[in-house]
C-alpha positions in Angstrom: -131.0 -60.1 -65.4 -128.2 -59.7 -62.8 -124.6 -58.7 -63.5 -122.9 -59.9 -60.4 -120.0 -61.7 -61.9 -117.6 -59.3 -63.5 -114.7 -60.8 -65.4 -111.4 -61.0 -63.4 -109.7 -58.5 -65.7 -112.3 -55.8 -64.9 -112.1 -56.5 -61.2 -108.4 -56.2 -61.1 -108.5 -53.0 -63.0 -111.0 -51.4 -60.6 -109.3 -52.8 -57.5 -106.5 -50.5 -58.2 -108.9 -47.5 -58.1 -110.7 -48.8 -55.0 -107.6 -48.8 -52.8 -107.7 -45.1 -51.9 -109.7 -42.1 -53.0 -106.5 -40.4 -54.2 -106.3 -42.9 -57.1 -109.4 -41.4 -58.8 -108.9 -38.8 -61.5 -111.0 -35.9 -60.1 -112.7 -35.3 -63.4 -114.1 -38.8 -63.5 -116.0 -38.3 -60.3 -116.7 -34.6 -60.7 -120.1 -34.1 -59.1 -121.2 -31.3 -61.5 -124.8 -32.2 -62.4 -124.7 -30.8 -66.0 -122.6 -31.9 -68.9 -119.0 -30.9 -69.0 -118.4 -32.2 -72.5 -119.2 -29.2 -74.8 -121.9 -29.3 -77.4 -122.7 -27.2 -80.4 -125.6 -25.2 -79.0 -127.8 -28.1 -78.0 -129.7 -28.4 -74.7 -128.0 -28.7 -71.4 -128.0 -32.4 -70.3 -128.4 -33.3 -66.6 -127.3 -35.9 -64.2 -129.1 -37.6 -61.3 -132.6 -36.4 -62.2 -131.7 -32.7 -61.6 -132.9 -29.7 -63.5 -136.1 -30.2 -65.6 -135.8 -34.1 -65.6 -139.2 -35.5 -64.6 -139.2 -37.4 -61.2 -139.6 -41.1 -60.7 -143.1 -40.8 -59.4 -144.6 -38.9 -62.3 -147.9 -40.5 -63.3 -149.1 -40.7 -66.9 -152.5 -40.8 -68.6 -154.0 -44.2 -69.1 -156.0 -45.4 -72.1 -159.7 -45.1 -72.0 -161.6 -48.4 -72.0 -163.2 -49.5 -75.2 -164.5 -52.8 -74.0 -168.3 -52.7 -73.4 -169.4 -53.4 -69.8 -171.9 -56.3 -69.9 -174.2 -57.1 -66.9 -172.8 -60.0 -65.0 -173.1 -61.8 -61.6 -169.5 -62.7 -61.5 -167.4 -60.4 -59.3 -163.7 -59.7 -59.0 -163.5 -62.2 -56.1 -165.0 -65.0 -58.1 -162.5 -64.5 -60.9 -159.7 -64.3 -58.5 -160.8 -67.5 -56.7 -160.9 -69.3 -60.1 -157.3 -68.3 -60.9 -156.1 -69.1 -57.4 -157.6 -72.5 -57.7 -156.1 -73.1 -61.1 -152.5 -72.2 -60.0 -152.8 -74.0 -56.6 -150.9 -77.3 -56.2 -153.3 -80.2 -56.4 -155.7 -78.6 -58.8 -157.0 -80.4 -61.9 -154.5 -78.5 -64.0 -151.2 -80.5 -63.6 -148.8 -78.6 -65.9 -147.7 -75.0 -65.9 -148.9 -74.7 -69.4 -152.4 -75.9 -68.5 -152.5 -73.5 -65.6 -151.4 -70.6 -67.7 -153.9 -71.3 -70.5 -156.7 -71.7 -68.0 -155.8 -68.5 -66.1 -155.5 -66.6 -69.4 -159.0 -67.7 -70.3 -160.3 -66.4 -67.0 -158.7 -63.1 -67.6 -160.2 -63.0 -71.1 -163.7 -63.7 -69.7 -163.2 -61.0 -67.0 -161.9 -58.4 -69.5 -164.9 -58.7 -71.8 -167.4 -58.4 -68.9 -165.8 -56.2 -66.2 -164.6 -52.6 -65.9 -160.9 -51.9 -66.3 -160.6 -51.2 -62.6 -161.6 -54.8 -61.8 -159.1 -56.2 -64.3 -156.3 -54.0 -62.8 -157.2 -55.1 -59.2 -157.3 -58.7 -60.4 -153.9 -58.5 -62.0 -152.5 -57.0 -58.8 -153.9 -59.8 -56.7 -152.7 -62.6 -59.0 -149.3 -61.0 -59.5 -148.8 -60.9 -55.8 -150.1 -64.4 -55.4 -147.6 -66.0 -57.8 -143.9 -65.9 -58.5 -144.6 -63.2 -61.1 -144.0 -60.6 -58.3 -140.2 -61.1 -59.0 -140.6 -58.9 -62.1 -141.6 -55.8 -60.0 -141.6 -54.7 -56.4 -145.3 -55.7 -56.2 -148.4 -55.8 -58.4 -149.5 -52.4 -57.3 -146.3 -50.8 -58.8 -146.6 -52.8 -62.0 -150.3 -52.4 -62.8 -151.5 -49.2 -61.1 -149.9 -45.9 -60.0 -146.8 -44.9 -61.9 -146.4 -48.3 -63.7 -150.0 -48.3 -64.9 -149.9 -51.4 -67.1 -153.3 -52.7 -65.9 -155.5 -50.8 -68.4 -153.2 -52.0 -71.3 -153.4 -55.6 -70.2 -157.2 -55.3 -69.9 -157.3 -54.3 -73.5 -155.1 -57.2 -74.5 -157.1 -59.8 -72.6 -160.3 -58.5 -74.1 -159.0 -59.0 -77.6 -157.4 -62.4 -77.1 -158.9 -65.5 -78.7 -158.0 -69.1 -78.4 -158.9 -69.8 -82.1 -155.9 -67.7 -83.3 -153.4 -69.3 -80.9 -153.2 -66.3 -78.6 -153.3 -68.1 -75.3 -150.5 -70.6 -76.2 -148.3 -67.8 -77.6 -148.8 -65.6 -74.5 -148.0 -68.5 -72.2 -144.9 -69.5 -74.2 -143.3 -66.1 -75.0 -144.2 -64.2 -71.9 -144.2 -66.9 -69.2 -142.2 -69.8 -70.8 -144.8 -72.4 -69.6 -146.1 -73.9 -72.9 -144.3 -75.2 -76.0 -143.4 -72.9 -78.8 -146.3 -72.3 -81.3 -145.5 -73.4 -84.9 -144.5 -70.7 -87.3 -147.3 -70.1 -89.8 -146.6 -70.7 -93.5 -147.0 -67.6 -95.7 -149.3 -67.4 -98.6 -147.2 -64.9 -100.5 -149.9 -64.4 -103.2 -152.0 -62.5 -100.6 -149.2 -59.9 -100.3 -147.3 -59.4 -103.6 -146.9 -60.7 -107.1 -144.4 -63.4 -108.0 -140.7 -62.4 -108.3 -139.8 -61.4 -111.8 -136.3 -62.4 -113.2 -135.2 -58.8 -113.1 -135.6 -58.7 -109.3 -132.6 -61.0 -109.0 -130.2 -58.8 -110.9 -127.8 -56.8 -108.8 -126.7 -53.4 -110.2 -123.0 -53.1 -110.9 -120.8 -51.0 -108.5 -120.3 -47.4 -109.7 -116.8 -47.0 -108.3 -117.9 -43.9 -106.4 -118.8 -43.8 -102.7 -120.4 -41.6 -100.1 -120.0 -41.8 -96.3 -122.9 -42.6 -94.0 -123.0 -42.6 -90.2 -124.9 -45.3 -88.3 -125.9 -44.5 -84.7 -128.0 -46.7 -82.5 -129.2 -47.2 -78.9 -128.4 -43.9 -77.5 -130.1 -44.5 -74.1 -129.3 -41.2 -72.5 -129.6 -41.5 -68.7 -130.4 -38.1 -67.1 -130.8 -40.0 -63.8 -127.2 -41.3 -63.9 -125.7 -40.7 -60.4 -122.0 -40.0 -60.4 -120.2 -42.0 -57.6 -123.1 -44.5 -57.2 -122.6 -48.3 -57.4 -121.6 -49.1 -61.0 -121.1 -52.8 -60.2 -124.6 -53.5 -59.0 -126.9 -56.5 -58.7 -129.8 -54.9 -60.6 -130.3 -54.7 -64.4 -129.4 -51.0 -64.6 -126.6 -49.6 -62.4 -125.2 -46.1 -61.7 -128.4 -44.9 -60.0 -128.8 -43.6 -56.4 -130.5 -46.8 -55.4 -128.1 -49.2 -57.1 -126.6 -51.8 -54.7 -124.4 -54.9 -54.9 -126.1 -57.5 -52.7 -123.1 -59.8 -52.6 -120.7 -57.1 -51.5 -123.3 -55.1 -49.4 -122.3 -51.9 -51.2 -124.3 -48.9 -52.5 -124.0 -45.2 -53.1 -122.1 -44.5 -49.8 -119.5 -47.3 -50.3 -119.6 -48.2 -53.9 -117.3 -51.1 -54.9 -117.0 -49.4 -58.3 -117.9 -45.7 -58.2 -119.8 -44.6 -61.3 -117.5 -42.4 -63.4 -119.3 -39.5 -64.9 -118.2 -40.9 -68.2 -120.0 -44.3 -67.9 -119.5 -47.9 -67.1 -120.2 -51.4 -68.5 -123.6 -51.9 -66.7 -125.0 -48.5 -67.0 -126.8 -46.4 -69.6 -125.2 -43.4 -71.3 -124.4 -40.5 -69.0 -124.6 -37.1 -70.7 -120.8 -36.7 -71.1 -120.3 -40.1 -72.7 -123.3 -39.5 -75.1 -122.0 -36.1 -76.1 -118.5 -37.3 -76.5 -119.5 -39.7 -79.3 -120.1 -36.6 -81.5 -117.1 -34.8 -80.2 -114.8 -37.7 -81.1 -115.8 -37.9 -84.8 -113.5 -35.2 -86.2 -110.6 -37.1 -84.9 -111.4 -40.0 -87.2 -113.0 -38.5 -90.3 -114.2 -35.2 -91.9 -117.8 -34.9 -90.5 -118.7 -32.7 -93.5 -118.1 -35.7 -95.7 -121.0 -37.5 -94.1 -123.9 -37.5 -96.6 -126.5 -38.6 -94.0 -126.9 -40.5 -90.8 -129.3 -43.4 -89.9 -130.3 -43.8 -86.2 -131.8 -47.2 -85.5 -133.7 -46.2 -82.4 -133.8 -46.4 -78.6 -133.5 -43.1 -76.8 -134.9 -43.6 -73.3 -133.0 -45.1 -70.4 -133.7 -48.7 -69.2 -135.9 -47.8 -66.2 -138.4 -50.1 -64.7 -142.0 -49.7 -65.7 -142.9 -48.1 -62.4 -140.2 -45.4 -62.9 -141.2 -44.2 -66.4 -143.8 -41.7 -67.3 -145.0 -39.9 -70.4 -143.3 -36.7 -69.2 -140.0 -38.6 -68.9 -140.3 -40.1 -72.3 -141.2 -36.8 -73.9 -138.3 -35.1 -72.1 -135.8 -37.7 -73.3 -137.0 -37.7 -76.9 -137.1 -34.0 -77.1 -133.6 -33.3 -75.8 -132.1 -36.2 -77.8 -133.3 -34.9 -81.1 -132.2 -31.4 -80.1 -128.8 -32.8 -79.5 -128.7 -34.7 -82.7 -129.7 -31.6 -84.7 -127.2 -29.4 -83.0 -124.3 -31.8 -83.4 -125.0 -32.9 -87.0 -126.2 -29.5 -88.3 -127.3 -29.7 -91.9 -126.5 -33.4 -92.2 -129.8 -35.2 -92.3 -130.6 -37.9 -89.8 -133.1 -40.7 -90.7 -134.5 -42.2 -87.4 -136.6 -45.2 -86.6 -138.6 -45.9 -83.5 -137.1 -48.2 -80.9 -138.8 -50.3 -78.3 -137.7 -47.8 -75.6 -139.2 -44.9 -77.6 -142.7 -45.5 -76.3 -144.6 -45.7 -73.1 -145.1 -48.3 -71.7 -141.9 -49.6 -73.1 -142.4 -51.5 -76.4 -146.1 -51.1 -76.4 -147.8 -50.2 -79.7 -151.3 -51.0 -80.7 -152.7 -51.5 -84.2 -154.9 -48.6 -85.4 -157.8 -50.9 -85.6 -157.6 -52.3 -82.1 -161.0 -50.8 -81.1 -162.7 -52.1 -84.3 -162.4 -48.7 -86.1 -160.3 -48.1 -89.2 -159.5 -44.5 -88.7 -155.7 -44.2 -88.7 -154.0 -42.5 -85.9 -156.6 -40.4 -84.2 -158.0 -43.2 -82.0 -154.6 -44.8 -81.3 -153.6 -44.5 -77.6 -150.0 -43.9 -78.7 -150.7 -41.1 -81.1 -149.2 -38.6 -78.8 -145.8 -40.2 -79.3 -146.0 -40.6 -83.0 -147.1 -37.0 -83.3 -144.2 -35.8 -81.1 -141.5 -37.8 -83.0 -142.8 -37.0 -86.5 -143.1 -33.3 -85.7 -139.5 -33.1 -84.6 -138.2 -35.1 -87.6 -140.1 -32.6 -89.9 -139.0 -29.6 -87.9 -135.3 -30.6 -88.3 -135.8 -31.0 -92.1 -135.2 -34.7 -92.2 -138.5 -35.7 -93.7 -141.3 -33.8 -95.5 -144.6 -32.6 -94.1 -146.4 -35.4 -96.0 -144.0 -38.0 -94.7 -144.4 -36.7 -91.1 -148.2 -36.8 -91.5 -147.9 -40.5 -92.5 -145.6 -41.2 -89.6 -147.9 -39.5 -87.1 -150.8 -41.8 -88.1 -148.8 -45.0 -88.8 -146.7 -45.8 -85.8 -143.8 -43.5 -86.7 -143.2 -45.3 -90.1 -142.2 -43.3 -93.1 -140.4 -43.5 -96.4 -138.0 -40.7 -97.7 -135.8 -40.3 -100.7 -132.4 -38.9 -99.9 -130.6 -36.3 -101.9 -128.5 -39.1 -103.4 -131.6 -41.0 -104.7 -131.8 -43.7 -102.1 -135.3 -44.6 -100.7 -135.1 -45.1 -96.9 -138.1 -47.0 -95.5 -138.4 -46.8 -91.7 -140.7 -49.3 -90.0 -141.9 -49.8 -86.5 -140.5 -53.2 -85.5 -142.3 -53.3 -82.2 -145.0 -55.0 -84.2 -142.8 -58.1 -84.2 -141.1 -57.6 -80.9 -141.8 -60.2 -78.2 -142.2 -57.5 -75.4 -145.1 -55.7 -77.2 -148.0 -57.4 -75.5 -150.4 -56.3 -78.2 -148.7 -58.8 -80.6 -150.5 -61.5 -78.6 -154.0 -61.1 -80.0 -154.8 -62.4 -83.5 -151.4 -64.0 -83.2 -151.6 -65.9 -86.4 -152.0 -62.7 -88.4 -148.5 -61.8 -89.5 -149.4 -58.2 -90.1 -152.0 -57.1 -87.7 -150.8 -53.4 -87.8 -150.4 -53.2 -91.6 -146.8 -52.1 -91.2 -145.6 -54.8 -93.6 -148.2 -53.9 -96.2 -146.8 -50.4 -96.1 -143.3 -51.8 -96.6 -144.4 -53.9 -99.6 -146.2 -50.9 -101.2 -143.0 -48.8 -100.9 -140.8 -51.6 -102.3 -143.2 -52.2 -105.2 -143.0 -48.5 -106.1 -139.2 -48.6 -105.9 -139.1 -51.7 -108.1 -141.3 -50.1 -110.7 -138.9 -47.2 -111.2 -135.6 -49.0 -110.6 -134.9 -47.2 -107.3 -132.9 -48.9 -104.6 -134.0 -48.9 -101.0 -132.7 -49.4 -97.4 -135.0 -50.7 -94.7 -134.3 -49.4 -91.3 -135.8 -50.7 -88.1 -134.9 -51.3 -84.5 -135.6 -54.8 -83.3 -133.8 -57.2 -85.6 -136.0 -59.7 -87.4 -133.9 -62.8 -86.6 -130.6 -63.8 -85.1 -131.1 -65.7 -81.8 -134.9 -65.7 -82.0 -135.4 -64.1 -78.6 -136.7 -60.8 -80.0 -138.6 -61.2 -83.3 -141.8 -63.2 -83.2 -141.8 -65.9 -85.9 -145.1 -65.0 -87.7 -144.5 -61.4 -88.6 -140.8 -61.9 -89.2 -141.7 -64.9 -91.5 -143.7 -62.4 -93.7 -140.8 -59.9 -93.5 -138.4 -62.6 -94.7 -140.6 -63.4 -97.6 -140.7 -59.6 -98.5 -137.0 -59.5 -98.4 -136.6 -62.6 -100.5 -139.1 -61.1 -103.0 -137.4 -57.7 -103.4 -133.8 -58.5 -102.9 -131.2 -58.2 -104.3 -132.4 -55.8 -107.0 -134.4 -53.4 -104.9 -133.3 -53.9 -101.3 -129.7 -52.8 -101.1 -129.4 -53.3 -97.3 -131.2 -53.6 -94.0 -130.2 -51.9 -90.7 -131.2 -52.7 -87.1 -130.0 -51.9 -83.6 -131.4 -53.2 -80.3 -128.9 -55.8 -79.2 -126.3 -53.2 -78.2 -123.8 -55.3 -80.1 -122.0 -55.1 -83.5 -123.6 -58.0 -85.4 -124.6 -59.3 -88.8 -127.7 -60.9 -90.3 -127.7 -62.6 -93.7 -130.8 -63.1 -95.8 -131.0 -66.0 -98.2 -133.3 -67.2 -100.9 -135.6 -70.1 -100.2 -135.0 -73.7 -101.1 -136.9 -75.3 -103.9 -138.7 -77.4 -101.3 -140.0 -74.4 -99.3 -143.2 -73.9 -101.4 -146.1 -76.2 -101.0 -148.8 -75.0 -103.3 -149.2 -71.3 -102.4 -147.8 -71.7 -98.9 -144.2 -70.9 -98.1 -142.2 -72.6 -95.3 -140.0 -69.5 -94.5 -137.6 -71.6 -92.4 -136.5 -73.6 -95.4 -133.7 -71.5 -96.9 -130.8 -72.2 -99.2 -127.5 -70.8 -97.9 -126.0 -71.2 -101.3 -128.2 -68.3 -102.5 -127.3 -65.2 -100.4 -129.5 -62.2 -101.2 -128.9 -59.2 -99.0 -127.5 -58.1 -95.6 -128.8 -56.9 -92.3 -126.3 -54.8 -90.3 -127.0 -54.5 -86.6 -125.4 -51.3 -85.4 -123.4 -51.0 -82.1 -124.8 -49.0 -79.3 -123.8 -45.7 -77.7 -124.9 -47.2 -74.4 -122.5 -49.6 -72.7 -125.3 -51.6 -71.2 -125.1 -54.7 -71.0 -121.4 -55.3 -70.4 -120.3 -53.7 -73.7 -118.3 -50.6 -74.7 -119.8 -47.6 -76.4 -119.5 -47.5 -80.2 -120.7 -46.2 -83.6 -120.0 -47.0 -87.3 -119.2 -45.2 -90.5 -120.0 -46.8 -93.9 -118.6 -46.2 -97.3 -121.6 -46.7 -99.6 -121.6 -47.0 -103.3 -123.0 -43.7 -104.6 -125.4 -45.4 -107.1 -126.1 -49.0 -105.9 -126.1 -48.0 -102.2 -124.4 -51.2 -101.2 -121.9 -51.2 -98.3 -118.4 -51.0 -99.6 -116.6 -50.5 -96.2 -117.3 -50.2 -92.5 -115.2 -48.6 -89.8 -116.1 -49.0 -86.1 -115.1 -46.6 -83.3 -115.4 -47.3 -79.6 -114.8 -46.0 -76.1 -113.5 -48.5 -73.6 -115.6 -47.6 -70.6 -113.8 -50.1 -68.4 -111.1 -47.3 -68.2 -113.5 -44.5 -67.5 -112.3 -43.8 -64.0 -108.9 -42.8 -65.4 -110.4 -40.4 -68.0 -110.5 -36.7 -67.8 -112.7 -36.9 -70.9 -114.0 -40.0 -72.8 -111.3 -41.6 -75.0 -112.6 -42.8 -78.3 -110.5 -45.1 -80.5 -110.6 -46.7 -84.0 -111.5 -50.3 -83.4 -111.5 -52.1 -86.8 -112.2 -52.0 -90.5 -114.5 -54.8 -91.6 -113.0 -55.5 -95.0 -109.4 -55.9 -93.8 -110.5 -57.8 -90.7 -112.8 -60.3 -92.3 -111.2 -60.7 -95.8 -109.1 -63.4 -94.2 -107.9 -65.0 -97.5 -107.4 -61.6 -99.2 -109.4 -62.9 -102.2 -112.4 -60.6 -102.1 -111.9 -57.8 -104.8 -111.4 -54.3 -103.4 -114.1 -53.1 -105.8 -116.8 -55.5 -104.7 -119.3 -54.6 -101.9 -119.4 -56.3 -98.5 -122.5 -58.1 -99.6 -124.3 -61.3 -98.5 -122.0 -63.4 -100.6 -118.9 -61.9 -98.9 -120.4 -62.5 -95.4 -121.5 -66.0 -96.2 -117.9 -66.8 -97.1 -116.9 -65.3 -93.8 -119.3 -67.7 -91.9 -117.8 -70.6 -93.7 -114.4 -69.4 -92.6 -115.6 -69.1 -89.0 -116.6 -72.8 -89.0 -113.0 -73.8 -89.7 -111.0 -70.8 -88.2 -111.6 -70.6 -84.4 -109.5 -67.4 -84.1 -111.9 -65.7 -86.5 -114.9 -66.7 -84.4 -113.2 -65.3 -81.3 -112.4 -62.1 -83.2 -116.0 -61.7 -84.2 -117.1 -62.5 -80.7 -114.9 -59.8 -79.2 -115.9 -57.2 -81.8 -119.6 -57.9 -81.1 -119.1 -56.3 -77.7 -116.9 -53.4 -79.0 -113.9 -55.1 -77.4 -115.3 -55.2 -73.9 -113.2 -56.7 -71.1 -116.1 -58.8 -70.0 -116.7 -60.5 -73.3 -117.9 -64.0 -72.8 -115.7 -66.8 -74.1 -116.4 -68.4 -77.4 -113.5 -70.8 -77.9 -115.4 -74.0 -78.8 -116.6 -75.5 -82.1 -120.1 -75.5 -80.6 -120.0 -71.8 -80.0 -118.7 -71.2 -83.5 -121.5 -73.2 -85.0 -124.0 -71.3 -82.9 -122.6 -67.9 -83.9 -122.8 -68.9 -87.6 -126.4 -70.2 -87.2 -127.4 -66.9 -85.7 -125.8 -64.8 -88.4 -127.6 -66.9 -91.0 -131.0 -66.5 -89.3 -133.1 -63.7 -90.7 -136.4 -64.5 -89.0 -137.6 -65.4 -85.5 -138.4 -68.9 -86.6 -135.0 -69.5 -88.1 -133.4 -68.1 -84.9 -135.4 -70.4 -82.7 -134.2 -73.4 -84.7 -130.6 -72.6 -83.7 -129.1 -74.4 -80.7 -128.7 -72.5 -77.5 -125.6 -72.7 -75.3 -122.4 -74.8 -76.0 -124.1 -78.1 -75.8 -124.5 -80.8 -78.5 -126.2 -79.9 -81.8 
């Protein structure tokens, strides 16, 4: 993704600063390589990879092979020649889909018969042969050396099977060469009992509230280079190597010098990240916060061949040390984001090698152990909960002091970038993470306890993140346990301030025991998904966080305030400037008819979506607030865009999101 076309407003703003060096506020380009924003006893944070920050070329351990090596006469060259013949023009395979399916099958045959080293070499040669090389400098950097993805892909190819639709899914979601596979129908009887009438009864508001903080997508960048090119042609700017290929600029002549306080196309520099906490007392009494939820993503958006286990461990360790120091005795309940693993987004089911022992044999156990131990150390979860998290992908359930059950799940098991979701593709719960969620919700239902579900990758919206099959089962779980047990759901990931409404199914959705999870009834809203804004400005957003007023007994959301830092002004700052952005109730209660004592629930937000279809100014307001009032917010001034926005808000699963139209074209 390239960010070469900055909106005219931002260009004009920065042109004023680019005229002469004297226009820059010295503090904004202060080259000090440690944080200048004070903390509360947390670790020192670094810029430009200095201090103890691991270097770019740090290598990481690779997974041990579990595929047996069978004797074979086929060599690496023969496999390569087969794939080269398949992808060549004039081959018997005429469509890109046919070529991808056939090539995937060759990789599968190689992976079950050859050593991992052969698969890695084969991947490198094929990657360099094809247009796939655009995704990395070369195949060597992607699959061997620092990147080291070859052994992981070897495991994936060994497990893939055409009978479960793995090849077609791989070729559609990863390479966009085949048609989208159909979403499976869910046999709900295999997972939970039928919904009793009591499960549809919503508790009445208590009239008392508590305050809760929602942080998301921290993305601390300890390699952020002050003064480097912030308006770059790469995905992540503000690095020593960032360039603008159109303007022929870089670190020595940056068109937009990277302020030490951040910019629109960069991850969070230390001072911006720390300033989010420092700003809070200006807006509310931090001691009144009952607890905080953090919906994931700690590590910066480096390329695969720039990441290492040492770097991920460093980022995770200093981040949770900062969180603990800044929030003190206020508990924080985290969830694991797609950038909180190595390789990014990769997580494997515990049974991938055919064994059922949880945790010990999982190649990502080191990360689950690290995270869960820090959460326990800081007093946020119990030893038993940490033990479960360490052996079950970072997932846990914890009851807060207020009586709310928080269930944290690893949503990488429905994320499109987790390659291990592409074997046994038609199984919606290969990892068992959703069975864990069901078990927890059943226990809550039995004792009348309300629950929040927290995860990172949203289950629906535009369909580009959550795979349809596991999010179809998730949607059925929500429909079964909302609104009585599930009070709300929280995600992050998009870096935007967004909403996701969950509805009950239509009467026509059930065919025998099979549920068509895309057949919903928008006249029957159940519960809400709140997608929290990010601290990182990437990709073209401002930095932000939210505070909720939560009913003290029902745990439904009564109010939301959003705070943001306008990073397009960062070169004028002597310290990041945070502002109150908006209050959800006053902004979206456009007719003034929603009672002040009623929660901002799925019914409220459904009414808002109806208003958006007839009130274009409301759509444009939502569109701006999604980006935390960024100056480069894309236009949404057409009825087509309004309809698309509403469709996304009403889509709670990947299948529903894929059914929404894309772009501003006809519907």
